[in-house]
C-alpha positions in Angstrom: 9.8 150.3 -44.7 9.5 147.8 -47.7 11.9 145.3 -45.6 10.1 145.9 -42.5 6.7 145.2 -44.0 8.1 142.0 -46.0 7.6 138.1 -44.8 11.6 138.5 -43.7 10.1 141.6 -41.5 7.4 140.0 -39.9 10.1 136.9 -38.9 12.4 139.4 -37.6 9.5 141.1 -35.5 8.3 137.5 -34.0 11.7 137.3 -33.0 11.9 140.3 -31.6 8.5 139.7 -29.5 9.5 135.8 -28.6 12.9 134.2 -30.2 11.8 130.7 -28.6 8.4 130.6 -30.3 9.5 132.0 -33.5 12.1 129.0 -33.5 9.8 126.4 -32.1 7.6 127.8 -35.4 10.1 126.6 -37.2 12.0 129.8 -38.4 16.1 129.5 -38.1 16.5 132.2 -35.9 20.4 132.2 -36.1 20.4 132.7 -39.7 17.6 135.5 -39.8 19.5 137.3 -36.9 22.9 136.9 -39.3 21.1 138.1 -42.1 19.8 141.2 -40.6 23.4 141.9 -38.8 24.5 141.7 -42.6 22.2 143.8 -44.0 22.6 146.7 -41.5 26.5 146.4 -41.9 25.6 147.2 -45.7 23.7 149.9 -45.0 26.2 151.3 -42.3 29.1 151.2 -44.7 27.2 153.0 -47.5 26.0 155.9 -45.1 29.3 156.2 -43.9 30.9 156.2 -47.3 28.4 158.6 -48.8 29.0 160.9 -45.6 32.9 160.6 -46.1 32.1 161.7 -49.9 30.2 164.6 -48.9 32.4 166.1 -46.4 35.0 165.1 -48.8 37.2 163.7 -45.9 36.6 161.1 -43.1 37.1 163.2 -40.1 37.7 161.1 -36.6 35.3 163.4 -34.7 32.5 162.2 -36.4 32.8 159.0 -34.4 33.2 160.5 -31.0 31.3 159.7 -28.1 29.5 163.2 -28.5 28.3 163.0 -31.6 26.8 159.1 -30.9 25.1 160.7 -28.1 23.1 163.3 -30.8 22.3 160.4 -32.4 20.7 158.5 -29.5 19.1 161.8 -28.5 17.5 162.4 -31.7 16.1 158.9 -32.5 14.3 158.9 -28.7 13.3 162.8 -29.0 11.5 162.0 -32.5 10.1 158.6 -31.3 12.4 156.1 -33.4 10.9 153.2 -31.0 7.4 153.6 -31.9 7.1 154.9 -35.8 9.0 154.4 -38.8 9.6 158.3 -39.3 10.5 159.1 -35.4 14.6 159.3 -36.3 13.6 161.7 -38.9 11.2 163.9 -36.9 14.0 163.7 -34.4 16.9 165.0 -36.7 14.6 167.9 -38.2 14.1 168.8 -34.0 17.8 168.5 -33.7 18.8 170.5 -36.5 15.8 173.2 -35.9 17.3 173.4 -32.2 20.9 173.9 -32.8 20.4 176.7 -35.9 17.4 178.4 -34.4 18.4 178.3 -30.8 22.2 178.8 -31.6 21.4 182.1 -33.5 20.0 183.4 -30.2 22.4 181.6 -27.4 25.5 179.8 -27.2 24.2 177.3 -24.6 21.8 175.7 -27.0 22.9 172.3 -26.2 21.5 173.4 -22.4 18.2 174.3 -24.0 17.8 171.1 -26.1 19.0 168.5 -23.4 16.3 170.3 -21.0 14.0 169.6 -23.7 15.3 166.2 -24.1 15.1 165.4 -20.3 11.3 166.5 -20.3 10.4 164.3 -23.6 12.0 161.2 -22.0 10.0 162.2 -18.6 6.7 163.0 -19.7 6.5 161.8 -23.2 8.8 158.4 -23.5 7.1 157.6 -26.8 8.8 160.9 -28.5 7.1 163.4 -30.6 5.9 160.6 -33.1 4.4 158.8 -29.9 2.3 162.0 -29.0 1.2 162.4 -32.8 -0.2 158.6 -32.8 -2.0 159.4 -29.1 -3.6 162.4 -30.6 -4.5 160.9 -33.8 -6.0 158.2 -31.8 -8.1 160.7 -29.2 -9.1 162.3 -32.2 -10.7 159.2 -34.0 -12.3 158.2 -30.8 -13.7 161.2 -30.3 -15.3 161.3 -33.8 -16.6 158.2 -33.7 -18.3 158.6 -30.2 -16.6 156.1 -28.4 -16.2 156.5 -24.6 -12.8 154.9 -24.4 -10.1 156.4 -26.2 -8.3 153.5 -28.3 -4.9 152.8 -27.8 -2.3 154.3 -30.6 -1.4 151.9 -33.0 2.0 151.3 -32.9 4.4 150.9 -36.0 7.5 148.7 -35.2 10.6 150.5 -36.9 
């Protein structure tokens, strides 16, 4: 959160919006891209090392395509493209679905997949996007506005 809301993060958001304009303003786009790549690699390496320590081994099944799909599903259901907290919300929903639905049926992944498809089709912003839209409608109703204000998006 601190990185995204720092001046460096603002430059990264400018590069995301329009790379050519960010370069025109005077930012070294290439250097910023490589810096964020290095930060990403460092954080990923630290997370992988801590995960291996927590599991007391490094299992190859963690890097399977199946588990990678779970991560994407968690981010999209939570609303990781809309909110900073979206991936955490998505991971919580995934763990609850795995534990609660898994207690009742062995086909819990089918039901989670159906939930995923419904979210992608009807609420592409995920749970965090739905929450932001609900808050905007509630705030618009409280102020007596006839037009609902668009939901504020927080870039991750």
